[in-house]
C-alpha positions, -999 to +999 in steps of 0.1 A: +000+000+000+014+034-009+013+061+017+011+098+010+027+118+037+008+150+045+029+166+072+029+143+102-002+125+089+000+095+066-029+090+043-031+054+030-054+025+023-067+006+053-057-030+057-080-058+069-062-060+102-071-023+108-109-027+106-113-030+144-093+001+148-115+019+123-146+008+143-130+022+175-123+054+156-160+057+147-170+053+184-144+079+195-156+103+168-193+098+178-202+083+144-233+061+146-228+025+134-249-006+128-230-033+147-256-060+141-253-058+103-233-039+078-208-027+104-196-060+117-159-067+114-167-095+090-190-074+068-165-046+066-136-070+058-158-084+029-165-049+016-128-040+019-119-071-001-142-060-029-133-023-028-098-020-012-092+014-029-122+029-012-111+024+025-087+052+033-072+060+066-053+090+081-027+079+106-006+099+131+022+074+136+003+041+144-029+058+156-058+059+131-071+095+135-095+095+105-111+072+080-134+073+050-153+045+032-165+050-003-187+028-024-195+025-060-230+014-072-220+014-108-237+048-115-227+070-086-199+071-061-209+073-025-191+086+006-205+064+033-183+069+063-161+099+072-148+103+107-120+121+124-112+119+161-122+150+180-087+162+189-076+162+152-107+180+137-102+213+119-068+203+108-076+194+072-077+156+078-114+152+067-108+173+036-078+152+026-096+120+032-126+132+011-102+143-018-086+109-018-119+091-018-132+113-047-100+106-067-105+068-062-142+071-073-132+092-104-106+066-114-136+042-115-154+065-139-178+080-114-188+116-123-214+119-096-204+115-060-230+116-032-232+114+005-259+111+031-256+133+062-276+129+095-299+158+102-280+171+132-245+168+118-237+204+111-199+198+109-203+173+080-228+196+062-204+225+063-175+203+051-194+188+022-209+222+012-174+238+013-162+210-011-188+217-037-216+193-027-251+206-032-281+197-011-307+177-031-339+188-014-362+170-038-350+136-026-365+118+003-346+088+017-365+057+027-351+025+041-365-009+048-346-028+075-349-063+087-337-051+121-329-017+137-292-024+142-284-032+105 
């Protein structure tokens, strides 16, 4: 895996052995997760095996301080998970992770990149707006779940 050094922060692809560290990062960052379904270690390792270029981490020495997961539905690229630990926010880590994810999705031919943001996540809304994302007010999101934690 190649690493891009951005100051003291290394930006590189996440390995299967780092999935548990990524989940811990989500908890530290306050990012909601679905531990009974798509956010199990096994499920995430399977997704990583299919899309290794879309799991990108930011590391301060050995500590994962940020991570992003992208996905590709064949028509659009998606930013599904972007998290940075609280003590490293406002340092450009989220922006660099987003740029790396967008680059990976564009290499796959995606010209539309989307994200879903929780209603009360003002930080993410400001970040994505500052990066050129536009709110699509005419779309209403529906989900059918077999269980609440998936």
